[in-house]
C-alpha positions in Angstrom: 0.0 0.0 0.0 1.1 3.5 -0.7 2.2 5.3 2.5 0.5 8.5 3.5 2.3 11.7 2.6 2.3 15.0 4.4 0.1 17.6 2.7 2.0 20.8 1.7 0.4 24.2 1.3 0.6 23.8 -2.4 -1.1 20.4 -2.3 -3.9 21.7 -0.1 -4.5 24.6 -2.5 -4.7 22.2 -5.4 -7.0 19.9 -3.5 -9.4 22.7 -2.7 -9.3 23.9 -6.3 -10.0 20.4 -7.6 -13.0 20.1 -5.2 -14.3 23.5 -6.4 -13.9 22.3 -10.1 -15.5 18.9 -9.5 -18.2 20.3 -7.3 -19.3 22.6 -10.2 -19.4 19.7 -12.6 -22.7 18.5 -11.2 -24.3 21.9 -11.8 -22.9 22.2 -15.4 -24.1 18.7 -16.3 -27.6 19.4 -15.0 -27.7 22.7 -17.1 -26.7 20.8 -20.2 -29.3 18.2 -19.7 -32.0 20.8 -20.0 -31.3 21.0 -23.8 -29.4 17.8 -24.9 -29.8 14.1 -24.2 -27.8 12.0 -21.7 -25.8 10.2 -24.3 -24.9 13.4 -26.1 -23.9 15.0 -22.8 -21.5 12.1 -22.2 -20.2 12.2 -25.8 -19.3 15.9 -25.5 -17.6 15.4 -22.2 -15.4 12.6 -23.5 -14.7 14.2 -27.0 -13.6 17.7 -26.0 -11.6 16.5 -23.0 -9.8 14.0 -25.2 -8.9 16.7 -27.7 -7.5 19.0 -25.0 -5.4 16.2 -23.4 -3.9 15.0 -26.6 -2.9 18.6 -27.3 -1.1 18.7 -24.0 0.5 15.3 -24.6 1.9 16.3 -28.0 2.9 19.8 -26.8 4.9 18.3 -24.0 6.7 15.8 -26.3 5.3 12.6 -24.7 5.3 9.5 -26.8 2.0 8.0 -28.1 1.6 4.3 -27.3 1.4 2.0 -30.4 0.9 -1.5 -28.9 -2.6 -2.9 -29.6 -2.6 -4.3 -26.1 -2.4 -0.8 -24.6 -5.1 0.6 -26.9 -7.4 -2.3 -25.9 -6.8 -1.4 -22.3 -7.6 2.2 -23.1 -10.9 1.1 -24.5 -11.8 -1.0 -21.5 -10.7 1.8 -19.1 -12.7 4.3 -21.1 -15.8 2.3 -20.6 -15.2 1.7 -16.9 -14.0 5.1 -15.9 -15.9 7.4 -18.4 -18.7 6.0 -20.4 -20.6 4.1 -17.7 -20.1 6.4 -14.7 -20.7 9.6 -16.8 -23.9 8.1 -18.1 -25.1 6.8 -14.7 -24.4 10.1 -13.1 -26.0 12.2 -15.8 -29.2 10.0 -16.0 -29.5 10.1 -12.2 -29.3 13.9 -12.2 -32.4 14.0 -14.4 -34.4 12.7 -11.4 -32.6 13.7 -8.2 -30.9 16.9 -7.0 -27.3 17.6 -8.1 -26.3 18.0 -4.4 -27.7 14.5 -3.6 -25.8 13.1 -6.6 -22.6 14.5 -5.1 -23.3 13.0 -1.7 -23.9 9.6 -3.2 -20.8 10.0 -5.4 -18.7 10.2 -2.3 -19.3 6.5 -1.9 -16.7 6.0 -4.7 -13.9 5.7 -2.2 -15.8 3.0 -0.2 -16.3 0.9 -3.3 -12.7 1.5 -4.2 -11.5 -0.1 -1.0 -13.7 -3.1 -1.5 -12.8 -3.7 -5.2 -9.0 -3.1 -4.5 -9.2 -5.7 -1.6 -10.7 -8.2 -4.1 -8.2 -7.5 -6.9 -4.9 -6.7 -5.2 -3.0 -8.9 -2.6 -1.6 -5.8 -0.9 -5.0 -4.1 -0.3 -6.5 -6.5 2.2 -9.8 -5.6 3.9 -8.6 -5.0 7.5 -11.0 -4.6 10.4 -10.5 -0.8 10.2 -11.3 -0.7 6.5 -14.4 -3.0 7.1 -15.6 -0.5 9.7 -15.2 2.3 7.2 -17.1 0.4 4.6 -19.9 -0.3 7.1 -20.1 3.5 7.9 -20.3 4.2 4.2 -23.1 1.7 3.6 -25.0 3.1 6.6 -24.6 6.6 5.3 -25.9 5.8 1.9 -28.8 4.0 3.4 -29.7 7.1 5.5 -29.3 9.5 2.6 -31.5 7.4 0.3 -34.1 6.9 3.0 -36.0 3.7 4.1 -38.8 4.4 1.6 -36.3 4.3 -1.3 -35.0 1.0 0.0 -38.5 -0.5 0.3 -39.9 0.5 -3.0 -38.5 1.3 -6.4 -39.7 4.6 -7.9 -37.8 6.8 -10.4 -36.0 8.7 -7.6 -34.7 5.5 -6.0 -33.7 4.1 -9.3 -31.8 7.4 -10.0 -30.0 7.1 -6.7 -29.0 3.5 -7.5 -27.8 4.7 -10.9 -25.4 7.1 -9.1 -24.2 4.3 -6.9 -23.6 2.2 -10.0 -21.4 5.1 -11.3 -19.3 4.9 -8.1 -18.9 1.1 -8.5 -17.7 1.7 -12.1 -15.2 4.3 -10.9 -13.8 1.8 -8.4 -13.5 -0.9 -11.0 -11.8 1.6 -13.4 -9.3 2.6 -10.7 -8.3 -0.9 -10.1 -8.1 -1.8 -13.8 -6.0 1.3 -14.5 -3.6 0.4 -11.7 -3.3 -3.2 -13.1 -3.0 -2.4 -16.8 -1.9 1.2 -17.3 0.4 2.0 -14.4 3.4 2.0 -16.6 2.2 5.0 -18.7 2.4 8.7 -17.9 -0.8 9.9 -16.3 -1.5 12.3 -19.1 -1.1 9.7 -21.8 -3.2 7.2 -19.9 -6.0 9.9 -19.5 -5.9 10.9 -23.1 -6.0 7.3 -24.3 -8.8 6.4 -21.9 -10.8 9.3 -23.2 -10.1 8.3 -26.7 -11.5 4.8 -26.0 -14.6 6.3 -24.4 -15.1 8.8 -27.3 -14.9 5.9 -29.8 -17.7 4.2 -27.9 -19.9 7.3 -27.3 -20.0 8.7 -30.8 -21.9 5.8 -32.4 -24.0 5.4 -29.3 -25.1 9.0 -29.2 -25.7 9.1 -33.0 -27.8 5.9 -32.8 -29.9 7.0 -29.8 -30.2 10.8 -30.1 -29.1 11.6 -33.6 -26.6 14.1 -34.9 -25.7 16.5 -32.1 -27.3 19.9 -32.4 -24.8 22.8 -32.7 -27.3 25.6 -32.4 -27.5 25.4 -28.6 -28.1 28.1 -26.1 -25.0 29.9 -24.9 -25.5 28.6 -21.3 -25.6 25.0 -22.7 -22.3 25.5 -24.6 -20.8 27.1 -21.5 -21.9 24.1 -19.4 -20.4 21.7 -22.0 -17.2 23.6 -22.1 -17.0 23.6 -18.3 -17.7 19.9 -17.6 -15.5 18.7 -20.5 -12.5 21.0 -20.7 -12.3 22.1 -17.1 -14.0 19.5 -14.9 -12.6 16.6 -17.0 -9.4 17.4 -18.9 -8.0 20.1 -16.6 -9.2 18.2 -13.6 -7.3 15.1 -14.6 -4.1 17.2 -14.9 -4.7 18.7 -11.5 -5.7 15.3 -10.1 -2.4 13.6 -11.0 -0.4 16.6 -9.8 -2.0 16.2 -6.4 -1.5 12.5 -6.5 2.3 12.9 -7.0 2.5 15.5 -4.2 0.2 14.1 -1.6 -0.6 10.4 -2.4 -3.9 8.6 -2.9 -4.9 8.7 0.8 -4.9 12.5 0.9 -6.5 12.7 -2.5 -9.5 10.8 -1.2 -10.5 14.0 0.7 -11.6 15.6 -2.5 -14.7 13.4 -2.6 -15.7 15.1 0.7 -14.7 18.6 -0.1 -16.6 18.8 -3.4 -20.0 17.8 -1.8 -20.6 21.2 -0.1 -19.7 23.0 -3.3 -22.2 20.9 -5.3 -24.9 21.4 -2.7 -24.4 25.1 -2.5 -24.4 25.6 -6.3 -27.5 23.4 -6.6 -29.3 25.5 -4.1 -28.2 28.9 -5.4 -28.6 28.3 -9.1 -31.2 25.6 -9.3 -33.2 26.2 -6.1 -32.6 22.7 -4.9 -33.6 21.8 -1.3 -32.1 18.8 0.4 -33.7 17.0 3.3 -32.1 16.6 6.8 -31.5 12.9 6.1 -29.3 13.8 3.1 -27.0 15.8 5.3 -27.1 13.1 8.0 -26.2 10.5 5.5 -23.3 12.5 4.2 -22.0 13.0 7.7 -22.0 9.2 8.2 -20.3 8.6 4.8 -17.7 11.2 5.7 -17.1 9.4 9.0 -16.5 6.2 7.1 -14.0 7.9 4.9 -12.2 9.2 7.9 -12.0 5.7 9.3 -10.8 4.4 5.9 -8.1 7.0 5.8 -6.9 5.8 9.2 -4.8 8.7 10.4 -7.3 10.0 12.9 -7.8 6.5 14.3 -4.1 6.1 14.8 -3.8 9.5 16.5 -6.6 8.6 18.9 -4.9 5.3 19.7 -1.6 7.0 20.4 -3.2 9.6 22.6 -5.0 7.0 24.6 -1.9 4.8 25.0 
């Protein structure tokens, strides 16, 4: 397992910036959905982010992989880490609040721990991790509500859709570690987005037709934000933080982005979340703190 790193001031600044960027992605996606379909939303996100990242790769002189095996891995990774989760999140946002989507999205780290424990020998599910997972499951159950767990309506299906996205992200993270860890992060991201674009173009054309270019300015602004900033630029920032602070510290971003998404949803879309949503998020956050482990170790040392 990767040891925890100390967070520098620069790393904290980048982490907060990434949380602000990703927190805004939920609002921009919801705005775009007012005018274009879910598949077209995902296609735009993958395509424009791919273009920008390949420009960065070529401008920085990085080599482009040629092995068919790597491009096959790009395709699988694109489906796991882009196509499926982007679709599940966007479809879910048609029926639930963007703030609630962000809360449920924070379950990604919990699924990540479970999937990694299954796939990798060095990521065993310890008692502490199992407790963190249990907190996460309890938090999601509270946020969704007992009614959603007892009966399936469109809101409960939408919430399950968001949770499906978090599972896909977890699988994508483990697949990327296993198959693409030898590549530079920028090349891996550009290749992954190429694979997802190759999937999404025919899917969007077959289901929603040729994309409309005469869109409202706010729709194009939303597309530009969630594709160029919240996807391409965010990947660049993500890997910069990962190198500086490690994966354990980077997990904090899933918590920090939630208040941003909730506030933007309230101010711009007039969304109102229920007390149980906030309570569920607090429990999920507690689970992530337990998974992180540092606070638990400090408490043990202080009590020793």
